[in-house]
N, C-alpha and C positions, 0 to 999 in steps of 0.2 A: 362244213366240216363235221363229221360225226363224232360222237362221244368216244367211240373206240379209237379213232385216230388221235384224238386229244390225249387219251390215256397212253397210247403208244408213244406219243411225243414226250409226255412227261417221263415215261420209262426211259426213253433214250437220253433225255436231259440228265436224269439222275445217274445213269451209268456213265455218261461222259463226265459228270461231276465227280464220280468216284475215281475215274482215271486221273483227273486233274488233282484230286486231293491226295493221291498216291498212298493208298494203304489204310484208309480208315475202316473200310469194310462194313459200312452201314448203308450207304447210298445204293450200292449195287443190289442189295436185297429189296429195298423199296422200289428200285427200278424194275426188278423182276416182278414185284407185286403189281406194279402199274401195267405190265404186260399181261399178267393174269387177268386183271380187270378188263383190259382191252379184248382179250380172247373170249372171256365170258360174255361181254357185250356183243361181240361179233356172232357168237353162238346163240344169242337171244336169251341167255340165262339170267341177266341182270336188267332191271328196268329203271328204277329210281336212282337219283343221285345219292340218296342216303345209303342205299345198299352198295353202291359203288365205293363210297368213302369207307364204309364199314369193312367191305371185302379187302380194299387196299390196305387199311390199317392193320387188320388182323393178319393178313397174309404177310405183310412186311415184318411185323413183330415176330411171327412164327418162324419165318425164314431166317431172320437175324438170330433168334435164340437157338435154332437147331443147327444152322450151318456156319455161323461166323467163326467159331473157334476152329472148326475143321478146316475152313478155307485159310484162315491165318496160319495154321500149323503147316498145311500143305504148301503154302507159298513162301514160308519162311526159309531160312538158310538150310541147306542140306546137312545131313549128319557129318559130312566131311568138312563143314565149315568150322573153324575154330577161332576163338577170340585171341587176342594178343598177337594177331598177325600185323605185319607192317603194311603201310600204304604210302606211296609217294603221291603227294597231292598234285593234281593238274590245275588247281585253281587256288586262290586265296580264300580263306574262311575266317571271318571275324569271330571274336570271342562270343560264345553263346549263339552263334548264327548257324545257318545251314546253307549248303550249296550242292550242286550236282558235280560229281567227280567220277572218273573212270576207275573201276576195280574189277579184276578178273574178266575183262572183256565186255563189261556192260556199265551203264551209268547207274550210280546209286546216289541217294541223298545222303550226304555226310553231315553230321551234326558235331560242331566243335563244343565239347563239354568243358574246355579249359577256360581260364580267365585271360588268355593271351591270343593274339592273332596267329593263325597258322598260315604260312606263306607257301605259294606255289613252289613245287620242287622239294619241299621239306618232307622228311619221312616221319610219319606219325603211327601211333598204335591204335588198332581197333579195339575198343573196350567191350562193345557188345553190338549185336544186330537185332533190330526189331522190325519185322516186315521187310520193307525195302529201304530202311534207314540204317546207316552205320554210325555208331557213336564213337567219336575219336577222343583219345586222351593224350 
């Protein structure tokens, strides 16, 4: 197995980790950096492991600093989204816990910010949205 394939596999693992982490927006940039290293290796522009690690680190940090805020903003709620909307829960959500619930035709991570259990079928208020999470009150 060549180093380029290993770096591509690392990139894929980081991007999958980002998908599973649901909205941290750090791993995706380091996944892209791993793909950059794989491409540079394939093109014959990198040789030693030291340069591979340096390229990966610098590229990952730069991509994060330059693109993270833009990506989070573009993937956040649209301008038409407003807080204080109501949501009828499709699942129970324990106090301080999170769960997946349906809202506007898609699944969202809902976070119970109250001190009481929210039960399936109850109507709650959305306090705010951050990325793909709805915070309920």
